[in-house]
C-alpha positions as CSV (number, residue, x, y, z in Angstrom):
1,M,0.0,-0.2,-0.1
2,S,1.2,3.2,-0.9
3,I,-0.1,6.5,1.3
4,S,0.1,10.2,0.1
5,Y,1.4,12.8,2.4
6,W,-1.8,14.0,3.1
7,L,-3.5,11.0,4.4
8,D,-0.2,10.2,6.0
9,K,-1.0,13.3,8.1
10,K,-4.6,13.1,8.6
11,E,-5.6,13.3,12.3
12,K,-6.1,9.1,13.4
13,P,-6.4,8.1,16.8
14,T,-3.2,6.2,18.3
15,H,-4.1,3.2,20.0
16,Q,-1.3,1.3,22.7
17,Y,-1.3,-2.3,23.3
18,D,1.2,-4.8,24.9
19,I,1.1,-7.1,21.7
20,T,-0.6,-6.2,18.3
21,I,-1.1,-8.9,15.8
22,I,-1.4,-8.1,12.2
23,G,-3.4,-10.2,10.3
24,G,-6.9,-11.1,10.3
25,G,-7.0,-14.9,9.3
26,V,-6.4,-18.6,11.0
27,A,-3.0,-17.7,11.6
28,G,-3.6,-14.1,13.1
29,L,-6.3,-15.2,15.4
30,S,-4.8,-18.3,16.3
31,T,-2.1,-16.6,17.8
32,A,-4.2,-14.0,19.7
33,Y,-6.1,-17.6,21.2
34,W,-2.9,-19.0,22.4
35,L,-1.4,-15.9,24.1
36,L,-4.9,-15.6,25.8
37,K,-4.8,-19.1,27.1
38,E,-1.3,-18.5,28.2
39,D,-2.3,-15.1,30.1
40,P,-6.0,-13.9,30.0
41,S,-4.9,-10.4,31.1
42,L,-2.8,-9.2,28.5
43,N,-3.6,-6.4,26.4
44,I,-4.1,-7.9,22.6
45,C,-5.6,-6.1,19.7
46,L,-5.4,-7.6,16.1
47,I,-5.4,-5.3,13.2
48,E,-6.6,-6.5,9.5
49,K,-6.8,-4.5,6.6
50,N,-9.4,-5.7,5.3
51,R,-12.7,-8.0,7.1
52,L,-11.3,-11.1,9.0
53,G,-10.8,-14.1,6.8
54,F,-10.7,-12.3,3.9
55,G,-7.2,-13.5,2.7
56,A,-6.2,-17.2,2.2
57,T,-8.5,-18.2,5.1
58,G,-11.8,-17.1,3.3
59,R,-10.6,-18.6,-0.4
60,N,-8.9,-21.8,0.5
61,A,-10.5,-25.3,0.4
62,G,-11.5,-25.9,4.0
63,F,-9.0,-29.0,3.5
64,I,-7.3,-29.6,7.0
65,T,-4.6,-32.1,6.1
66,C,-1.5,-33.7,7.6
67,G,2.3,-33.7,6.4
68,S,3.2,-30.8,3.5
69,V,2.9,-30.1,0.0
70,E,4.8,-32.9,-1.4
71,H,4.2,-37.1,-1.1
72,F,5.5,-38.5,1.9
73,N,8.5,-40.5,0.2
74,R,9.7,-37.1,-0.8
75,L,9.8,-35.6,2.4
76,V,11.7,-38.5,4.0
77,G,14.2,-38.3,1.1
78,K,14.6,-34.6,2.0
79,H,14.3,-34.6,6.0
80,G,15.4,-38.2,6.6
81,P,12.8,-40.2,8.2
82,S,12.7,-39.0,11.6
83,E,12.3,-35.5,10.8
84,A,10.0,-36.2,8.1
85,Q,8.0,-37.9,10.8
86,N,7.7,-34.9,13.0
87,I,6.9,-32.6,10.3
88,W,3.8,-35.3,9.7
89,R,3.0,-36.0,13.6
90,F,3.0,-32.2,13.9
91,S,0.3,-31.5,11.6
92,E,-1.7,-34.3,13.0
93,T,-1.4,-32.4,16.6
94,N,-2.5,-29.8,14.6
95,L,-6.4,-31.5,14.1
96,E,-6.2,-32.6,17.4
97,L,-5.7,-29.2,19.1
98,L,-8.4,-27.8,17.0
99,K,-10.7,-30.9,18.0
100,Q,-9.7,-30.1,21.7
101,E,-9.5,-26.7,21.7
102,I,-11.9,-25.2,19.0
103,F,-14.4,-27.5,17.4
104,S,-15.6,-30.2,20.7
105,G,-19.1,-29.7,20.6
106,H,-19.2,-27.5,17.7
107,E,-18.5,-29.7,14.6
108,D,-21.9,-29.6,12.8
109,Q,-21.8,-25.9,12.9
110,I,-18.9,-25.9,11.2
111,Y,-19.4,-28.2,8.9
112,F,-16.7,-30.7,10.1
113,E,-15.9,-33.6,9.0
114,Q,-12.8,-36.6,9.6
115,A,-13.1,-38.2,6.5
116,G,-9.4,-38.2,5.6
117,T,-8.2,-37.4,2.3
118,Y,-7.4,-38.9,-0.6
119,S,-4.1,-38.9,-2.9
120,L,-5.1,-39.9,-6.6
121,A,-2.9,-40.8,-9.2
122,T,-3.4,-40.3,-13.1
123,T,0.1,-42.5,-14.3
124,H,1.1,-45.2,-13.0
125,Q,4.4,-44.1,-11.9
126,E,2.8,-41.4,-9.5
127,F,0.8,-44.4,-8.3
128,S,4.1,-46.4,-7.5
129,E,5.3,-43.0,-5.6
130,L,2.4,-43.3,-3.7
131,Q,2.7,-46.9,-2.9
132,E,6.2,-46.2,-1.7
133,S,4.9,-43.4,0.6
134,A,2.2,-45.9,2.4
135,A,4.7,-48.6,2.9
136,I,7.0,-46.1,4.5
137,M,3.8,-44.4,6.3
138,Q,2.3,-47.7,7.5
139,K,6.0,-49.0,9.1
140,M,6.0,-45.4,11.0
141,D,2.1,-46.5,12.4
142,I,0.5,-43.3,10.1
143,K,-3.1,-44.2,9.2
144,V,-2.9,-44.8,5.5
145,E,-4.7,-47.0,3.0
146,V,-3.7,-47.8,-0.4
147,V,-6.8,-47.8,-2.6
148,D,-7.3,-49.1,-6.4
149,Q,-9.1,-47.7,-9.7
150,L,-12.4,-49.6,-8.3
151,E,-12.4,-48.7,-4.9
152,I,-11.9,-45.0,-6.3
153,Q,-14.9,-45.0,-8.3
154,K,-16.7,-46.7,-5.7
155,Q,-15.7,-44.3,-2.9
156,L,-15.5,-41.0,-4.7
157,N,-17.5,-41.3,-8.1
158,A,-14.1,-40.3,-9.9
159,I,-12.7,-41.9,-13.1
160,G,-9.6,-41.9,-14.9
161,F,-7.1,-42.5,-11.6
162,V,-5.1,-46.1,-11.7
163,G,-4.9,-45.8,-7.8
164,G,-4.3,-43.6,-4.7
165,I,-3.8,-43.5,-1.2
166,N,-5.8,-42.5,1.5
167,Y,-4.7,-40.3,4.2
168,Q,-7.3,-41.4,7.3
169,R,-6.8,-38.9,9.6
170,D,-7.6,-35.3,7.6
171,G,-10.5,-33.8,8.0
172,S,-12.8,-30.8,6.0
173,V,-14.1,-28.1,7.2
174,H,-15.8,-24.9,6.3
175,P,-13.1,-22.4,7.1
176,L,-14.8,-19.3,7.5
177,L,-17.2,-20.7,9.8
178,M,-14.0,-22.2,11.6
179,L,-12.7,-18.8,11.6
180,G,-16.0,-17.5,13.3
181,L,-15.6,-20.1,16.0
182,I,-11.9,-19.0,16.9
183,K,-13.6,-15.8,17.1
184,E,-15.8,-16.9,19.6
185,K,-13.3,-18.7,21.9
186,I,-11.3,-15.4,21.9
187,L,-14.0,-13.0,22.8
188,K,-14.6,-16.0,25.8
189,L,-11.3,-15.6,27.2
190,K,-11.3,-11.9,26.8
191,P,-14.9,-10.4,26.2
192,D,-12.9,-6.5,25.2
193,F,-10.4,-8.1,22.5
194,E,-10.8,-5.5,19.7
195,F,-10.5,-6.6,16.2
196,F,-9.7,-3.3,14.2
197,T,-10.7,-4.4,10.7
198,G,-10.4,-1.9,7.9
199,H,-6.8,-1.1,8.9
200,E,-4.0,-1.6,6.3
201,V,-0.7,-1.3,7.7
202,Y,1.4,0.8,5.3
203,A,4.6,2.0,7.6
204,I,6.1,0.6,10.8
205,N,8.5,2.8,12.9
206,D,10.8,2.3,15.6
207,Q,9.8,4.4,18.6
208,A,11.8,4.7,21.7
209,E,11.0,1.0,23.4
210,N,7.8,0.7,20.8
211,K,6.7,0.1,17.4
212,L,4.9,2.6,16.0
213,I,2.7,0.6,13.2
214,K,0.7,3.0,11.2
215,T,-2.4,2.1,9.1
216,D,-4.9,4.1,7.1
217,N,-7.5,4.3,10.1
218,G,-5.5,4.6,12.8
219,N,-2.1,4.3,14.6
220,F,-1.1,1.5,17.3
221,L,2.0,1.7,19.3
222,T,2.9,-1.5,20.7
223,P,6.6,-3.1,22.3
224,I,5.8,-6.5,21.0
225,L,4.1,-7.0,17.3
226,V,3.2,-10.2,15.5
227,M,3.1,-10.4,11.8
228,A,0.3,-13.1,10.9
229,T,0.5,-12.0,7.5
230,N,2.0,-15.3,5.6
231,A,1.9,-14.3,1.8
232,Y,1.9,-10.5,2.6
233,S,4.9,-10.7,4.9
234,D,7.4,-9.0,2.1
235,L,5.3,-6.3,1.8
236,I,5.8,-5.0,5.5
237,H,9.4,-5.9,5.7
238,P,11.9,-7.2,3.7
239,W,13.4,-9.6,5.4
240,F,11.0,-12.0,3.9
241,K,11.9,-11.0,0.2
242,N,13.6,-14.4,-0.6
243,K,11.7,-16.5,2.1
244,I,7.9,-16.2,1.5
245,F,6.7,-16.3,-1.6
246,P,3.2,-15.1,-2.4
247,T,1.4,-17.7,-5.0
248,K,-2.1,-17.6,-6.2
249,G,-4.4,-20.4,-5.9
250,Q,-7.4,-20.9,-8.4
251,I,-11.2,-22.8,-7.3
252,L,-14.0,-22.9,-9.5
253,M,-17.6,-24.5,-7.6
254,T,-20.2,-26.0,-9.4
255,E,-24.1,-25.8,-8.3
256,P,-25.1,-28.6,-5.5
257,L,-25.6,-32.0,-7.1
258,N,-28.5,-33.8,-6.4
259,K,-26.8,-36.3,-3.8
260,R,-23.1,-36.7,-2.0
261,I,-21.3,-38.5,-4.6
262,M,-17.2,-38.3,-2.6
263,Q,-16.8,-39.8,0.6
264,A,-13.8,-37.6,1.3
265,P,-11.6,-34.5,-0.3
266,C,-9.0,-35.5,-2.9
267,Y,-5.6,-34.6,-4.1
268,C,-3.9,-35.5,-7.3
269,N,-1.3,-34.4,-10.0
270,F,1.4,-34.5,-6.7
271,V,-0.9,-32.7,-4.7
272,L,-0.9,-29.2,-7.2
273,D,-4.6,-30.2,-7.8
274,Y,-7.8,-30.8,-5.5
275,F,-11.6,-31.3,-5.5
276,R,-13.9,-32.1,-2.8
277,Q,-17.9,-32.3,-2.6
278,L,-19.2,-30.5,0.4
279,P,-21.6,-31.4,2.8
280,S,-24.0,-28.9,0.6
281,R,-23.3,-31.3,-2.2
282,E,-21.4,-28.4,-4.4
283,I,-18.3,-29.8,-5.9
284,L,-15.3,-27.4,-5.5
285,I,-11.8,-27.8,-7.6
286,G,-8.6,-26.2,-7.1
287,G,-5.2,-26.1,-8.5
288,F,-3.4,-26.1,-12.5
289,R,-1.2,-23.4,-11.2
290,Q,1.6,-24.8,-13.0
291,L,0.2,-23.9,-16.3
292,Q,0.6,-20.2,-15.9
293,K,3.9,-20.4,-13.2
294,N,4.8,-16.8,-13.5
295,S,1.6,-15.3,-13.3
296,E,0.8,-17.4,-10.4
297,I,3.3,-15.6,-8.3
298,G,2.4,-12.3,-6.7
299,H,-0.2,-10.7,-4.9
300,S,-2.8,-10.1,-7.7
301,D,-5.8,-12.2,-6.9
302,N,-7.7,-12.3,-10.1
303,V,-8.8,-15.7,-12.4
304,T,-7.6,-16.6,-15.7
305,G,-9.1,-17.9,-18.5
306,P,-6.3,-20.8,-19.1
307,I,-6.4,-22.1,-15.3
308,Q,-10.6,-21.7,-15.1
309,E,-10.9,-24.1,-18.4
310,A,-8.4,-26.6,-17.1
311,L,-10.3,-26.7,-14.0
312,A,-13.1,-27.2,-15.8
313,D,-12.0,-29.7,-17.7
314,F,-11.0,-31.6,-15.4
315,L,-14.6,-31.6,-13.6
316,D,-15.9,-32.8,-17.2
317,K,-12.9,-35.6,-17.7
318,H,-13.0,-36.9,-13.6
319,I,-16.6,-36.3,-12.8
320,P,-19.0,-38.0,-14.7
321,L,-22.0,-37.1,-12.3
322,A,-20.7,-33.2,-12.4
323,R,-20.8,-32.6,-16.2
324,G,-23.5,-30.1,-17.4
325,K,-23.6,-28.5,-13.6
326,E,-23.5,-24.9,-14.0
327,I,-20.3,-23.3,-12.5
328,T,-21.7,-20.6,-9.6
329,H,-18.2,-19.2,-8.5
330,R,-14.8,-18.7,-9.6
331,W,-12.3,-17.2,-7.1
332,S,-8.3,-17.2,-6.5
333,G,-6.5,-16.7,-3.2
334,I,-2.7,-15.9,-2.4
335,M,-0.8,-18.6,-0.1
336,G,2.3,-17.8,1.3
337,F,4.9,-20.6,0.0
338,S,8.0,-20.6,1.8
339,T,11.7,-21.6,0.0
340,D,11.8,-25.0,1.8
341,G,8.6,-26.2,2.1
342,Q,7.6,-25.6,5.4
343,P,6.4,-23.4,7.7
344,M,8.1,-20.8,9.7
345,V,8.2,-19.5,13.2
346,G,10.3,-17.2,15.6
347,S,11.5,-13.8,15.5
348,L,13.3,-10.9,13.2
349,P,17.1,-11.7,13.3
350,T,17.5,-7.9,13.7
351,D,14.4,-7.1,15.8
352,P,13.4,-9.6,18.9
353,Q,10.2,-7.2,19.3
354,T,9.1,-8.5,15.9
355,F,7.3,-12.1,15.8
356,F,5.9,-13.8,13.1
357,L,4.8,-17.0,11.8
358,G,3.8,-18.0,7.8
359,G,5.1,-19.9,5.2
360,F,2.3,-22.8,5.4
361,T,2.9,-23.5,1.6
362,A,-0.8,-24.2,1.0
363,H,-1.5,-26.6,4.4
364,G,-2.7,-23.2,6.4
365,L,-5.5,-24.8,7.8
366,G,-3.3,-27.9,8.4
367,L,-0.9,-26.1,10.2
368,A,-1.7,-22.7,11.2
369,F,-3.3,-23.2,14.9
370,H,-0.2,-25.4,16.0
371,C,2.1,-23.2,14.8
372,A,0.3,-20.4,16.6
373,K,1.0,-22.4,19.5
374,A,4.5,-22.7,18.8
375,L,5.2,-19.1,18.5
376,V,3.7,-18.2,22.1
377,D,6.1,-21.3,23.1
378,S,9.1,-19.4,21.2
379,M,8.0,-16.2,22.6
380,Y,8.0,-17.6,26.2
381,D,11.5,-18.9,25.7
382,R,10.1,-22.8,25.2
383,P,12.0,-24.7,22.7
384,I,10.3,-25.6,19.4
385,P,11.1,-27.7,16.4
386,A,14.2,-26.8,15.0
387,W,12.5,-27.7,11.3
388,L,10.0,-25.2,12.6
389,S,12.0,-22.8,13.6
390,A,13.0,-19.4,11.4
391,K,16.3,-19.6,12.8
392,R,17.0,-22.3,10.3
393,F,17.6,-19.3,7.7
394,S,19.8,-17.4,10.0
């Protein structure tokens, strides 16, 4: 955001807080929740440039999945068996924490389902990788099951896949209703907690022992800043320029089908593409950013013809019962991809008063709640996993 001299000098209120969180998505609200669980007396606020959930949280597909953006055998190849298992378990714990802390008793309210997710292969080469992944995971007592072409047709009413695996502990949710529930939990912990929506940050300056955060509708004076800005982090601080890359994901949705035809959400094409049927029977399909790699990097959230056409073609090719259904929505969202594929939690090397979490690499719902807990642990000098710590970049 650029700001003119006239707008910068406009008379605006200045608010003072112990901790100020920038970012009104699942990462920001989760951080507020865990901080207040630590100490409900903390004077905290959250600021967001649009409305809560307007970014990737309100634009994703609602998958709460374990692991990372690549097949498990590749995760093992990159990190080794022990660390790969730790990364997977961290995301499993993310869902367990959400169930215990947020979802319990409200599952129907947010359309939460835990039917697992599928990773499907259109080629025998990818199916071989998935079988290899499943064998490794089963030895680690990770709950997965190999499925063949007939099982895919039976359970998902999808064709054109030679096989796949089912990650049995994954879930799905209505992401904005989930965010609203986290907000409710925050307000139960601190009824006077303030959410400043419509406040876009355009400058952060040091002022004695504090940070002066300037927004278009007010300024904030705070000793501790938390950036829960993920894909937009590089717009606020240059340290993130080569660490978190804004990456667009596009989605389309059909009108409701007459009945539920899919048992669980699905990934395919090496986790690049994905689809699910909602409890309300609509079919959602996203992905295909690989078709326009250059234009899908950056902060623009426009949709593009080639990718939207590819999504519609996928629907026609692989989901016969959805053929001819009206497409009611087309949208995109900006995700934060980290340089090594794993999220990052910590403080700026040059500024220990500025904390952050981000780089969820298309797995925000599957990682952010636990990452926020880890961030609060780091703020209280408790250890966090080395693979998660931003110190790995120093």
